[in-house]
N, C-alpha and C positions, 0 to 999 in steps of 0.2 A: 705970592711966589714961593715963600718959604714953606708954606703948607704943601704946595705941589711937589717941592723937592723932597719933603718927608714922605709923601705918597709914593714918589718914584723909588725911593730907597726901600720902603716896605714892599712895594710891588716886585722889585728886582729880587728880593730875598724870598718871597713867598709864592710868586705866580709864574706859571710856565704855559707855553702853548705846545701841546703835544698830541700827535695823532689827530689833528684836525679840530681840536677844541682847547679852550682856555680853562685851566683849573688851578687849584692850589698844588703845591708840590706833593701833597698827600692824596691828590685826586678828588678833592671836594669842590663845591661851587664857590664862585667869587662874588662877594658883596651881595648876597641875596637881599632883596628889598621889596616892599609893598606886596608881600605874599603871606600876610598874617594868618589867614585861616585856611589856606589851600594846602593843608598838611594833615595826613591821616595815616593810620597803620593798617596794612592789609595782612591779616593773619593767614590767608591762603597762600599768598606769595612770600610771607615772612619778611616783609619789607615796609619801611616807612616810605610814604610817597609824598613828594613835595611838588604840587601841581604847577607852581610857578617859581621853582627854586633857583632862579638865576635872574640877575638884573642886567640892564644894559652894560654894566661894567664888565660882565663876563664875555665880551665879544672880542673878536680879533681886531676890530677897528679901535676899540678903547685900549687894548693891549699895545697896539702899535703907537698910539698917541703917548702913552706913558713911557714906553721903552725907547721911543725915538726911531722905530723901524718904519718901513714903508707900509701904509694902510692897504694899498692895492695888493702888495705882495702877500701880506698875512691874510687878508680877506679871501684871496684866491686859494689859500691853503685850508680854509674852513670846510669841514665836512657837513653838508646840509642835512644829513640824517640825524644829527644831534638836535634835540628839542630843548625848550626851557624847563622840562621836567627832570627832576632828580629823584633818586631813591637812595635809601640807606639800609644796608643789611646789618642788623644789630649783632647777629652771631659772628659774622665775618669782620665786623667793625670796619665796614668799607662803603664808601660812596659809589654810586653807579649813575653815570650820566645817561639818561634814557635816550636811545636812538632807535629810529624806525623809518622805514620807507613806505610803510602801509598807511592807509587813511587814519587820521587821528584828529582830535580836537585841535583847533588852531593855537590854543594856549596863549592867547593875547589878552592884554588888559590887566590892570591892577585891581586888587581887592576881590579876588575870587574866593571860592570855598571848595573844599573836598571833604567827603565823608564816606567811610566804608559801610556798605549795607550788607549785613550777614546773609539775609535771605537771598540776595542776588549773587553773592560771592563777588561783588564788584564795588568799585568806588564811584560815587557821583561827583562829577566836576561841573561847577556852575559859575558862570560869570555874567555880569550885566554891567559893563564898564563903559562909561562915556569919557574916560580919561585917556583914550587913544583915538586915533582917527584912521579909518572909520571906527565907530563904536564896536565893542565886542559884546555880543549877546549870544551865549551858547550854553547848552546843557547836554552833557554826555555821560555815558557809563564807561568805566575803564576796568577791564579784567586784566590785572597785572600778571597773573599766572599764565594766562593764554596770550598775552600781548594783543588784546582786541579792544577796539573802541566802537561804540555805537551811539549815534546821536538820538537824544530824546526829544519828542515833540509833545509837550504836555498840553492840557486843557483843550483837547480836540484838535491839536495840530497848530495852534496859534504860535506865533514867533515869541521868543523871550522878550524881544523889544516891545511888542504889543502888550504882553502881560505886565511889564514893568512900567512903561511910560504912559500907556493909555488906560488899560484896565486896572492897573495899580493893585494887582493881586499877588505879585511876586516881588522879591527884594531887588534893590539896585546894588551898586558896588560898595565895598567895604563892609559887607555883611559878615555874620558869624552863624554857623549852623551846628547842630548836634542831632543824633538820630536815636529814636526810641524803638527798639525791637518789639516791645510790648504793644505799641500802638501802630507800628508799621508806618511811622511818619517822621519825616525830617522837619525839624523846627528851625527856622531862621529868624534872626533878630537884626534890626537895623534902625537906629535912632529910637523913635517911640513905637514903631510897628513890629508886630510879630506875625510871621507867616508859617504856614505848614505846607509840606509837599507830601501827598498821600502816594506811597509807592505803588500800591495795587491799582488805584484809580488813575495814576499818572496825572495828578492835578494839583496846581498851586491854589492857595487861598490866603487871604489876609484875615486873621481871626481875632486880632486885638490891636487897639491903639491906646497907649497909656502914657500920659505926659510925665509920669514919675520915672519911666524907663528911658534910658538914653544909651543904646548899644552902638558900639563902633569897634571894628576889628583891631584898630591900633591902640585902643584904650581899655576895653573891657575884656573879661574872661567869661566864656560861655561853655557850659558842659552839662551833660545829662547824668543825673544821679539815679542810677537804676534801682538802688535799694529803696529810695523814697518815691520813685516814679515822678520826679519833677526835674525841670531844667533850671540850673543855677546860673545867675548872672552877677558877676562881681564888678563893681565900678568904684574902686577905692577913692578916686578923686572926685566922683560925682555926687549929686544930691541924694542918690539912693545907692549906698555902698553895696548892698546885698539884697537880692530878690529871687523869688522862685516862681516858675511858670508851670501850671498844670494843664495837661491836655484833657483832663476830665472836665474841667470847667472853662478852659481857654482864658484863664485869668491869672494875673500876677499877684503875688503876696510879698509884702515887704518883710524882711527878716532882720531881727535884732538878736544876734546870738549871744549866749552867755560867754563870759571870758573876755580876753583882751580884744580890742578892735583891730581891724587891719592896719598895719603900720603905713604911714604916709611916706611915699617915695618922693625924694626931692627932684629926681630926674627920671625921664622915661616912664614906662608903665609896667604893670605886672604881666607875667605869663603864668599859665596854670593848666590844671587838668583834674579830672576825677579819677581817683584810684579805686577801682572796684574791689580789689583784694582786701583793702582796709576800710572801705566805705568812707573815704575822705576826699574832700574838695581841697586841693592844694594850690596855693598861690606862691610863686617864687618872686620875691622882690628884687633880686639881683643886686641888692645893696646891703647884703648881710642879713636878710630876714626871710623866713619862710612861715607862712600863715596856713594853718590846717583847720578845716571845719569838719566836724562830724555832726550829721543832721538827724540822728535817731537816738537821742539821749534817753528818752523815756522807755523805748522798747529795749534798748541795750542795758539800761541801768548803769551800774558801776563799771561794767566792762567797757563802756564807751571811752573813758579816758585812757584805758590801757591800749585800746585799738588806736586812738590818736597818737599815743606815745610811740607805738610800733611804727605807724606811718611816718611820724616825725623823724624817727631815727633813720628810716629808710631814705626819705628825701634829703635829709641833711647830708648823708654820706654821698649821695649822687650829685647834689647841687653845690654844696659848700660845707666843708667840715667846720667852718667857723660861723655858720649861720645862726642867727638868733631865731628861736622857735616860738611862735605864738599859736597856742592851741585853744580853740573855742568849740562850743557845742550849741546845737539848736534843737528845739523840740520838733516833733513831727508837724507837718503843715496842716493848715485848715483853720487855725485860730486867729490868723492875722487879718490885715486889711486887704480886701480883694479890689481889683481894678473895676472901674465903673463901665 
């Protein structure tokens, strides 16, 4: 009861219902949850897109429960054109709650993924969730600049449900994905399995199963390193803290970088990204630590550390001025242990 009273006090101070939807007083989403990988940047629309950027806490019904108002009255005031999708404009430093009356993806289920595809000028939104009833199995493209959605029917028109549960060639919920423009493929990881989606062929395939790999959107960090042409997977709390996947071989390689290891977090997990400007794989520990990996030490030679330091200074200013920086390097790939 005491915790609920604290929640009510916080809610009263920070949350409002305005113009048919519930937001923070600054216009942002409320308690976003279970949306780990449904987040991408659209350079054409100049916006970050959060495909499931709102949780059930951001509804009029929940707002009524916390504030003691009539659920029926507030629910009647909700504008149904608002969707669970949110965007963020970095230039304007402003959240935008996406609304539309046109046809669009249902945006149901937890553990979806989104990735911007430069060749299409659109983002792919994919979900295969059995954690809602009925299950959510959808795949769409979203042109944020034109505000247009189009449903994808991969593998000859088969349903996503069939591809996931029967054919087992497409990933289920809680996946992570990253795109390689060089190969024209979206790579998705989930637990021990690795999948590819060929953009031109419109086809999913399972290309690798490796017991050493254990990917999950709430625990691991997955990104494409365009300089080395590999996909990096960080799992600081797992049995394989760092690994790289190559589309040239469809195999995983375990990496043991030079320098300090990833700091162990006591609570929660890491978030991270690949920084193409500095060729750095960055993990934010959110407990006062930032770990930076540069993966081309041999080719870059002594300049690698300077690039790392530049990236370190950049992320530490953005994430935490008091962060402890851990910088490591790794040789180019190909000399490690490949998956069987």
